[in-house]
C-alpha positions in Angstrom: -8.0 -114.3 -15.4 -5.5 -116.7 -13.6 -5.5 -116.4 -9.9 -1.8 -115.6 -9.9 -2.3 -112.5 -11.9 -5.3 -111.4 -9.8 -3.3 -111.8 -6.6 -0.4 -109.9 -8.1 -2.8 -107.1 -8.9 -4.1 -107.1 -5.4 -0.6 -107.0 -4.0 0.4 -104.0 -6.1 -2.9 -102.2 -5.6 -2.8 -102.6 -1.8 0.9 -101.5 -1.8 -0.1 -98.3 -3.5 -3.0 -97.7 -1.1 -0.8 -98.0 1.9 2.2 -96.2 0.5 0.1 -93.4 -1.0 -2.5 -93.0 1.8 -0.3 -93.6 4.8 2.6 -91.9 3.1 0.7 -88.7 2.8 -0.1 -88.9 6.5 3.5 -89.6 7.6 5.4 -87.4 5.1 3.1 -84.6 4.2 0.2 -84.1 6.6 2.1 -81.8 9.0 5.0 -80.7 6.8 6.1 -77.3 8.0 4.0 -74.5 6.5 2.9 -76.6 3.5 1.3 -79.5 5.3 -1.7 -81.1 3.5 -3.6 -81.7 6.8 -6.6 -84.1 7.3 -8.3 -83.0 4.1 -5.2 -83.8 2.0 -4.7 -87.2 3.6 -8.4 -88.0 3.0 -8.0 -87.1 -0.7 -4.8 -89.1 -1.0 -6.5 -92.3 0.2 -9.4 -91.7 -2.2 -7.0 -91.1 -5.1 -5.1 -94.3 -4.4 -8.3 -96.3 -4.8 -9.5 -94.3 -7.7 -6.3 -94.7 -9.7 -5.8 -98.4 -8.9 -9.5 -99.1 -9.7 -8.7 -98.0 -13.3 -5.3 -99.6 -13.3 -6.1 -103.1 -12.0 -9.9 -103.2 -11.6 -10.2 -105.2 -14.8 -7.6 -107.7 -13.5 -8.6 -108.5 -9.9 -11.6 -106.3 -9.2 -9.4 -104.0 -7.2 -10.5 -105.0 -3.7 -7.3 -103.9 -1.9 -9.1 -104.6 1.3 -10.2 -107.8 3.2 -13.5 -106.2 4.2 -14.3 -105.5 0.5 -13.5 -109.1 -0.4 -15.7 -110.4 2.4 -18.5 -108.0 1.5 -18.4 -108.9 -2.1 -18.5 -112.6 -1.2 -21.4 -112.0 1.2 -23.2 -110.3 -1.7 -22.5 -113.3 -4.0 -20.2 -111.2 -6.2 -17.0 -113.1 -5.3 -16.3 -116.8 -4.8 -15.8 -117.7 -1.1 -13.0 -120.1 -1.9 -10.8 -117.2 -3.0 -11.3 -115.0 0.1 -8.2 -116.3 1.9 -5.7 -115.9 -1.1 -7.0 -112.4 -1.7 -6.5 -111.5 2.0 -3.0 -112.9 2.0 -2.0 -110.9 -1.1 -3.6 -107.7 0.3 -1.8 -108.0 3.7 1.6 -108.7 2.0 1.1 -105.7 -0.2 0.2 -103.5 2.7 3.3 -104.6 4.7 5.5 -104.0 1.6 4.0 -100.6 1.2 4.6 -99.8 4.8 8.2 -101.1 4.6 9.1 -98.8 1.7 7.4 -95.9 3.5 9.5 -96.7 6.6 12.7 -96.6 4.7 11.9 -93.2 3.3 10.5 -91.7 6.5 13.4 -93.0 8.6 15.8 -91.0 6.3 14.8 -87.8 8.1 16.5 -86.9 11.4 14.1 -87.2 14.4 11.8 -89.7 12.8 10.1 -91.8 15.5 8.1 -94.8 14.3 6.6 -95.3 17.8 4.7 -92.0 17.4 2.2 -94.0 15.4 3.4 -94.2 11.8 -0.2 -93.6 10.5 -1.5 -96.5 12.6 -5.1 -96.7 13.6 -6.1 -96.4 17.3 -8.8 -95.8 19.8 -9.0 -94.3 23.4 -5.6 -92.6 24.1 -4.4 -93.5 20.7 -7.4 -91.9 18.9 -6.5 -88.6 17.3 -9.5 -87.0 19.0 -9.5 -89.2 22.1 -12.5 -91.3 21.1 -13.4 -94.5 23.0 -13.3 -98.1 21.9 -17.1 -98.1 21.5 -17.0 -94.9 19.4 -14.2 -96.2 17.3 -15.7 -99.6 16.7 -19.1 -98.0 15.8 -17.4 -95.6 13.4 -15.4 -98.4 11.7 -18.5 -100.6 11.3 -20.7 -97.9 9.9 -18.1 -96.3 7.6 -17.1 -99.7 6.2 -20.7 -100.6 5.7 -21.3 -97.5 3.6 -18.1 -98.0 1.7 -19.3 -101.4 0.7 -22.7 -100.1 -0.2 -21.0 -97.6 -2.5 -18.9 -100.3 -4.0 -21.8 -102.7 -4.5 -24.1 -100.0 -5.9 -21.6 -98.4 -8.3 -20.5 -101.7 -9.7 -24.0 -103.1 -10.1 -24.6 -103.9 -13.8 -27.6 -101.5 -13.7 -25.4 -98.6 -12.7 -23.8 -96.2 -15.2 -20.8 -97.9 -16.7 -17.3 -96.6 -16.2 -17.9 -94.3 -13.2 -17.5 -96.8 -10.3 -13.9 -95.9 -9.6 -14.8 -92.2 -9.2 -17.7 -93.0 -6.8 -15.6 -95.4 -4.8 -12.6 -93.0 -4.6 -14.8 -90.1 -3.6 -16.6 -92.3 -1.1 -13.3 -93.3 0.6 -12.3 -89.6 0.7 -15.5 -88.7 2.5 -15.0 -91.6 4.9 -11.6 -90.2 5.8 -13.0 -86.7 6.2 -15.4 -88.1 8.7 -13.3 -90.6 10.5 -9.7 -89.4 10.7 -10.3 -87.7 14.1 -11.9 -90.8 15.5 -9.5 -93.7 14.6 -7.2 -92.4 11.9 -9.7 -94.4 9.8 -9.1 -98.0 8.8 -12.2 -99.5 7.1 -9.4 -101.8 5.8 -7.7 -104.5 7.9 -4.7 -104.8 5.5 -4.1 -101.0 5.6 -4.1 -101.2 9.4 -1.8 -104.2 9.6 1.0 -102.8 7.5 1.8 -99.7 9.6 1.0 -101.5 12.9 3.8 -104.0 12.3 6.3 -101.2 12.1 4.9 -99.1 14.9 4.6 -102.1 17.3 3.4 -101.7 20.9 0.0 -100.2 21.2 -0.7 -100.3 17.5 -0.4 -104.1 17.5 -2.4 -104.4 20.7 -5.3 -102.5 19.2 -5.0 -104.0 15.7 -7.7 -106.6 16.5 -10.5 -104.0 16.4 -9.4 -102.8 12.9 -9.9 -106.4 11.7 -13.2 -107.1 13.5 -15.1 -103.9 12.9 -14.4 -103.5 9.1 -15.2 -107.2 8.5 -18.5 -106.8 10.3 -19.4 -103.7 8.4 -18.4 -105.2 5.0 -20.3 -108.5 5.6 -23.4 -106.6 6.7 -23.4 -104.5 3.5 -23.0 -107.6 1.5 -26.2 -108.9 3.0 -28.1 -105.6 3.0 -27.4 -104.3 -0.5 -28.9 -107.3 -2.4 -31.9 -107.3 0.0 -32.8 -103.7 -1.0 -31.5 -103.7 -4.6 -32.4 -107.2 -5.7 -30.4 -109.1 -8.3 -28.5 -107.1 -11.0 -30.2 -109.5 -13.4 -33.6 -108.1 -12.4 -35.3 -105.8 -15.0 
C-alpha cells in the first residue's frame, strides 16, 4: 500500500478517535440528566478504535497513536523509517478532529475552552487530583498494557479477525481505570489536539503525555517478543 494512502488512513482514523472520544467527553459526559459519564466516555474511546480498526486497519494498520507506532517498531512489526511520517499524520488528524469539535462545542452559550476541552492533566488538573508521579505511572503502565493487547491480538498465532474487538475493549478498560487520574491519554496525538485549543496549563503539561505513553509503548514492544517469541515460531 503506498505511503500516501496509509498516511491518509492514519489522518482520518486519528481524527475519528479525537472527535469521537473527546467529543463524547465535551458534548455528552455531563449533559443534563442524560449524561453518559465516565463509563460512556470510556466506551466511546473504545468504539472509535474498534470501528476504525475494521475501517482502515487493512490500509495503514490503524495505529492512530504515536505510542502504538513506536511500540510496533520496537517489536519489529513496523519499519523505523516510517515512524515520523505516521506521527505527523496522526497529530494533524488529532488537531483536525479537535478543531471540528471546537466549532461544534463553541456553538453553545457558556462554552469555555479554558475549562479543559477534554485535555489531559495531572496535579490540580487531574480529575481526581492525582500527582505528576501517579499520572506518569498510570500513563506508562496503561500504555504498556495497551500495546501488549495490540501485539498479542495481532500476532499471526492469535485467532484471526478478532483483534479490533480486543483492542477496542482494551482501550475502554484503560479509560475506566484512568479517567480519574489524568483523563487518560495513552496517546500523544490525542493529547495534543485538545491541548492546542485549551492552551495554558494543557500545553504546559503536554510533555508528560508524550513522554509517558512513548515509554510504555516502547517497553511493550521489547517485552512482548521476549515472552511470546517470533510469530513464525511453531
